[in-house]
Structure formats: structure tokens, C-alpha cells
C-alpha positions, -999 to +999 in steps of 0.1 A: +000+000+000+016+033-011+022+060+015+011+094+001+033+123+008+018+142+037+006+176+030+004+202+057-024+191+079-049+217+089-072+212+117-106+205+102-134+228+111-162+211+128-195+216+111-226+217+133-240+182+136-276+180+125-296+168+154-311+134+148-346+146+157-372+120+154-404+138+146-433+115+154-467+125+166-499+113+149-502+076+146-521+054+122-519+018+111-501+011+078-523-014+061-514-011+024-485-031+009-460-014-014-469-027-048-432-025-059-419-043-028-401-076-035-419-106-021-405-126+008-405-163+008-401-181+042-382-214+039-403-244+047-374-261+064-372-233+090-367-244+126-399-228+140-381-197+152-360-213+180-326-203+193-305-222+218-273-211+237-241-231+231-215-211+250-205-177+263-174-156+264-166-135+295-142-106+285-116-096+310-129-065+328-102-041+317-122-014+300-155+002+311-161+022+280-162-006+254-179+006+221-186-010+188-177-047+193-166-065+162-154-100+156-128-107+129-127-142+115-096-155+097-094-181+069-083-207+094-116-200+114-097-184+143-114-153+156-106-122+175-128-097+193-122-060+188-137-028+202-128+009+207-132+032+236-142+064+217-124+094+232-099+071+249-082+066+215-075+029+218-085-001+197-085-032+219-081-068+208-093-098+227-090-135+220-121-157+215-115-170+251-120-134+264-084-126+272-069-092+264-043-095+236-033-060+225-042-024+226-035-001+197-028+034+210-037+063+186-022+098+185-043+127+199-057+155+178-029+180+189-004+159+169-001+163+131-015+128+124-038+126+154-075+120+161-100+134+186-121+103+190-128+070+173-160+070+154-155+036+137-127+013+127-122-015+102-097-044+106-084-052+071-056-074+086-032-071+115-010-047+095-038-025+082-064-012+106-084+018+094-097+042+121-122+070+113-128+102+132-161+115+119-158+147+139-126+159+121-132+137+090-098+120+094-090+084+083-059+070+100-041+037+090-023+019+117-011-016+126-011-037+157+021-021+169+004+013+170+025+026+141+008+053+120+012+043+084-009+069+067-035+096+072-062+109+048-081+141+054-115+130+041-127+166+042-104+173+012-122+146-008-157+154+004-159+190+017-196+186+024-194+154+045-213+155+078-194+152+111-219+129+128-205+104+153-228+077+138-210+078+105-195+044+097-170+026+076-189+001+055-160-016+037-123-012+028-113-031-003-092-030-035-107-028-069-097-047-101-069-022-106-056-028-071-066+006-060-075+011-024-112+022-018-133+029+013-171+032+016-183+056+043-218+066+054-227+103+060-248+130+045-242+164+031-241+193+056-248+219+029-285+208+030-299+220+063-325+205+085-347+235+075-347+224+039-379+204+032-362+186+004-332+175+026-338+138+019-342+142-019-309+161-023-287+139-002-264+110-006-258+087+023-228+066+011-195+078-004-172+055-022-137+070-020-108+059-041-079+066-018-054+059-046-069+082-073-088+106-049-120+101-070-153+100-051-187+085-060-218+096-042-251+078-039-277+058-019-303+085-012-331+084+013-356+059-002-385+075-021-406+044-015-406+047+023-440+056+038-421+076+064-401+097+040-417+131+047-422+125+083-389+112+095-360+112+071-357+149+066-343+152+101-311+134+092-317+099+106-288+078+093-293+042+081-272+012+089-257+003+055-241-031+049-225-046+017-235-078+000-220-094-031-244-076-055-249-043-037-258-026-005-285-031+021-298-001+041-319-004+073-333+028+088-339+028+125-375+039+121-386+020+090-393-017+091-383-022+054-350-032+040-338-011+010-314-025-016-290-006-038-266-017-065-228-014-064-231+019-081-253+031-052-285+033-073-318+022-058-329-014-067-359-024-047-374-025-012-381-056+010-409-057+035-394-077+065-429-082+080-421-076+116-444-078+146-464-045+147-435-023+137-438+005+132-473+019+137-468+056+144-453+084+123-451+122+128-466+152+112-453+162+078-423+185+077-431+221+087-462+212+107-464+218+145-454+187+164-475+177+194-461+145+209-456+125+240-423+108+236-429+077+257-462+070+240-450+076+205-415+062+208-421+031+230-458+023+230-465+028+193-432+025+174-406-001+168-369+005+164-342-012+144-310-019+162-276-017+145-268-045+120-233-058+117-230-071+081-237-097+056-220-129+068-206-159+049-214-193+064-202-226+049-235-229+030-248-194+023-247-156+028-268-145+057-281-110+066-297-105+101-312-076+120-328-070+154-357-048+161-376-036+192-413-042+190-437-015+203-451-021+238-487-014+227-509+016+236-519+004+271-532+026+299-510+010+325-479+022+307-472+059+314-472+083+285-445+107+298-408+096+298-402+107+334-428+083+347-420+057+321-383+056+331-392+051+368-410+019+360-401-014+345-416-018+310-393-041+291-395-042+253-394-074+233-365-077+208-367-099+177-341-114+154-348-116+117-326-137+095-324-136+057-306-157+031-289-136+005-280-152-028-275-129-058-307-109-060-326-135-041-336-125-006-353-152+016-365-149+052-351-181+068-371-183+100-401-167+118-390-138+139-372-151+169-378-133+202-344-129+219-354-108+249-362-137+272-327-150+267-312-117+278-295-111+244-287-077+229-269-067+197-260-093+172-222-090+166-213-118+142-224-150+124-194-173+119-187-198+091-203-226+110-236-207+114-232-197+151-246-164+162-227-141+186-247-117+207-237-091+232-255-100+265-281-074+276-278-072+313-285-038+328-275-050+363-239-058+352-211-038+337-193-070+326-190-076+289-203-111+279-207-125+244-233-153+241-229-179+213-262-193+199-275-213+171-309-215+155-324-250+159-344-272+183-332-276+218-349-287+251-329-263+273-329-226+268-349-217+237-367-187+224-399-191+203-412-166+178-446-151+189 
């Protein structure tokens, strides 16, 4: 990988971050199906929506501020656990047994090749670890020895790129010409929240050729979303993941899965058919918003959790996502957040699993409720088809990864409702 001659590094000016305001007020039931939605087939050999626990990994309690867990699987099926600590400026590596292996220490922002915080990172291999600071739009290349190998000022490539902390690295790869490329999420900060056409003018993914400095922009907010006017103008970012034939985008407040080709153009939309999600939307842009957040956000709406990727198992490519189902508009659940947070009103979380093969997109199982097993975010699906979840335990600060597998079991199982 060629090391570009460093120019004089100027401290990037921080653009105001567009607040991720979720404007939701008047609710109604969405009964109509999108006539252009791709159909979903559920495999007949599904395992009745069951999940059983095989093992767990207890990480050494060295770091309290553990963010963005990722599992990196090698060709020999060995695996490492990685996470960062945000403003602590370290990338931490653990073994699959939960033992601390290494910490990569990154230079601070007051140094010429420094960062202010870690927004996201991508492990290409042990000698090439890409770290992104979305606040300052800096991409740093390091290795496991903490050597700084390169730094790119992304603001020079994309002056309009937003500085939101939720901007992510989708992929780092080489094209057919052996040129290094990176895919980043973000949106343009030259279109303000006050612009009613914010969503129509924007691109959400940037393909940057780090070798030639060329940039491709695309993947707009989906015109087919029933929540377009109500939610997306506020700058809600999707989770974008890459498959063999294109990109999959999941928006936190939209139950559908949007597909785009490798050139970032819209292909089609998949209805994932979740349990009662979502039911409520807000007033159109520019209208007064009268809302009660607990009722709208928890009682009426569902919410997609972060997805980790499209994973290759021995037999197939698998895409999975987790969503929080709405609690239902019941009188015993308070409508105001202050009262709501004082009580115990647990939400149900469901796992959806899809088989991806070319343009085919098949829902493998009925939605699997994972809440009763105490499971949180899905981190990884390995080559053998095992699912790695971060344990959801509000009473404990320990980081535990739970390994599960779909299939029948007489011990701990979760059934789809």
C-alpha cells in the first residue's frame, strides 16, 4: 500500500451536527403493501423460530467504555474480538477466550496525524487497521504495533461530508486495478434541516478511491418509504451493509430493507414483515409537532438496532437484523418519559434472518424473540452458522458475548410469537 506524501495538515473545522430529531406524533396503522416491494419467501425447512445457547465468552474487565464490538474471522476459522473506547483513542483486541491480547494506542488531535475520538474502525488485517474520526473527517491507517502508516483528510475529498459520530466505515477493499477504496456513510451538511427537500438532495454513502482521490456519491433516502416526509428529513442515518451484488440499508424507524446496486442506485425494497413495527409516524415537515415521547417512541413505534453485516457461512450468505417491537398503547404504561423511566416496562426484541443469494432474498425463520434469553446486539455470524450476541444485562457492567445457534433444543430456547 503506497504511502502518500503528507501535506500540511490543517485542523478540520467542525460543522454543526444536524440533530437526529425523530419527529413522530400522529399515529395510524399502515395497512397497504408497497406494490413494488419484493416478495419474501419463508423457507419451509425453518426451525420454528427457535434459538439455543451453546456457549458464552466473558471478557476480562479491563475497559469500562467498550464501544462498537466487532469479531474478525480468519481463513483458518480463528477469531478475534475488537472494540474501541471512543475518546480514549485505543483499539482493543481480545482472544475468543476473552483474554486481552493487545491495545492499539492512537495519537491525539494535537499531533499532526492525530484523532480526537474513534467513530469507527475497520480491521483489514493485523498490518492494516483503518480508524475513522467523523468529527474531524480523518482516516488513519495503523497496525497492531500502533505505528501510524498513513492519514487521509477526508474533508479534502468530500468537503460537504457531515461530522456525525454515527457515520461508519462500510467496507475497505481493493478494486480490479488494485486501488484502495473505502465506503463511508454520511450526509451532506450543505443541505440544512430546515430544507424540506433535505432527503431528496442527499447521498448517504460515499465511495472514496484513496489511490486516485475520486469520489462516487449515492444511496439516497428511499422514495418508497411511507415515512419519508415525516422522519427522514431530520437526518436519521441508516445502517448500510454490503453484499456481493450491492448494499442493504436499514433505517432505525422504518421496518423495510432497502437494496441498492454497487453503483449506489436504488434497486428495490423488501418488507421484512415484523411484529407490529412501526405503527406511528409524525406530522409532515413544517407542521407543529405535538407529541408525548414515551407513548410515540415506545408504545406505538418499533426501532431497528444496529446491524453488523452480511456474513458468509459454509453454505450461504446471511443477513440479520434485530428490532424492538412496540409495547402497545396500554393505559397502565405511562405516556411521559419521566414516569416511564421510573417503572419497568421491558420491550421485546426480535431477530430476523435472511438468506442472500445474488438478487434472491429469503427470510429463513419466523422472527425469533431474543429478549427472554437476555440477548442484545448481534455481533457476528461465523462460518459454522453460530450467532454471537452481546449479552443485555442492565444489572452488570461485565461484557459477555453469548454464542447461539438456530435450531431445536430442550434447554434454553426462544420461540417466535
